[in-house]
N, C-alpha and C positions, 0 to 999 in steps of 0.2 A: 667727860664732865667739863664744864666751862670754868675757867680760872679767873673770873672777873669780879668776884665779891668775897667778903670775909668768910662767909659760910662755906662756899665751895672750896676756898683755899684751905680752910681747916680740915674739911673732909679729905681732900687730896693728900694733904700733909700727913694726916694720921693713918690713912690707908697705906701710904708708902712706908711710914715708920713701922707699922705692924705687919707689913707685907701681906696685906689682905686685898682681895678683889672686892668690887662693889657687891657682887653676888654673895660672897662670904660674909660681908658685913650685914647684909639683909637677912641672911640665915641666922646670924648671931642675934639679931634683934627679935627673932621669933616669927617672922613672916612665913606663912605656909605657902603663899603664892609669891614666889620670888620675882616674877615679872611685875606684879603690882607694887611690890616693895621697891624695885628698881625705878619704876615710874615715879613713885612718891619721892625717892631720893633725888632723882633728876629735877623734879619740880622744885624741891627745897633748894637745890643748888642753883636754880634760876631765881631764887628769891620768892617763890610762891609757896607760902606756908599754910594756906587755907585748909588743906586736907592732910596735914603732916603731924597731927597730934600723936598718933601711935609711933611714928618714926622718931619724933623728938623725945618722946617719953623714955626711950631706951638707948638713945644715941650716945650719951655720955658713957654709959656702961660698955656699949659695943666698941667704942673708940678708946676706952681707958683714959678718959679726961674728966675733969670736974664738970658738973652740970652748968656751972656758971660760965665756962668757956663756950659751951654750946649756945647758951642764951645770949652772951655778949656778941657772938658771931651772927646770930639770928637778928638781933636788934640792929647791929651795924649794917647788915645786908638790907633790912627793911628801910632803914634811913637812906642808904645809898640809892635804892630803887626809887623811893619817893622823890629824892632830889633830882634824879635823872628824868623822871616823869614830869616834874615841875619845869625843868629846863626845856624839855621838848614842847611842853604846853606853851611856855613863854615864847618860843620861836614861832609857833603856829597860830597864836592867838590873834583874832581879828575882832575889833569892837562890833557888837551886835545887840539887837533888842530881842526880847522874848515877850510875846503876848501872854498875859495871865488870864486864864479862862475859868469858868465856873466849875469845870471838871478837870482835875489834875490828870486823871486817867481817862482815856476815851471810853464812851459808853458802849461803843461797838469796835473793839480793837482790830478785828480783821478788816473791817471796812476802812478804818483809819489808816491801817497799813497799806491797803491797796491804793487809796487815793492820796497818800502822802500827807495826811492831815497834820502830823507832827511837824513836818517841814513848813507848813503854813503858819506856824506860830513864831517863826524867826524872821527878822529883818537884818540883812547885812549891809553895812555902809561901804560906800566907795572908799578906796584907800586914801584918796586925797580930800575926803570930806572932813570938815572941821567939827570937833566934838560939840561945839555950840549949836550946830544944826541938827544933831541927832534926834532930839526930842521932837522937833517940828517934822522931820522926815517920818518918824514913827506915827505921829498923829495923822499925817496925811495918808499913810498906808494902812491904818488900822481898820480892820473889818468889824462889823458888829458882832459876828460870831464865827467860829471855826467848826466845820463839820465834825461831829462826834465829841468835841470838847466843849461845846456850848458857847454862851455869850462871853465876849471879851470883857474883862473886869478891870484891866489896867495893863501895865507893861513894866518891864525891867530893862534898863540899858546897862550892859556890861561894857564899861568904858576901858577898863584895864583888868588884869587878873586880880588886882587888889582894890578895885573900886567899881561898885555897881550902885545904881540908883533905881528905886521903884517909884513909879508914877501912877496916879489914878487916871481915869478916862479923859479928864480935862488937861492932863499934863502937869498936875501939881505933884510935888515931891511928897511921897508917903514914907519912905525909909531910905537910908543910905547904908550900904554894906561894905565891909572891908575885904570882900572876896566876891568872885563872880557867882551868880545864881545859875543853876543848871536845871535842865529838864531831862527826863528819860527819852529814849528813842525807840521807835517801833521798827523791828526788823522781821520780815517774813521770809521763811525758807520753804522751798517746795522740793 
């Protein structure tokens, strides 16, 4: 187990205090499939709680702690993970524009994936470009339509993680946001 967050530290500490193995803990929790339980425990210890409802429901009893200790460790771990992701995103963020189209989801998703239609919705700016030039750059690059997504109806420029502006087809401001706007991505696997 990894000792990098409050949840995993609580688990490790209690296992040591109770002289239990992870497999013994999983058996205490009522898992019939120990491998699946160990997988869920490892996911939770990494801060991934999406599929951990059954695990979390009996963990306080299995570790002989108050349920509030489990919940506090879970919440602290989720907060730490979110902060780490935000830091990583801040380091890798580049200002960019996104064309807004009549269809949010492509009408033919496989075709869209094959031709990279989702990537056609983005405009990335040169690192040395001035933010004042972004709008004109997007207007100059704007297509009338994007295959499988339909007609372009406007665009959003994500200037910073905490500042985005939506524009209509003429470049007039429609809305200002205090966080970036995102679109989904198409990934094909064969």
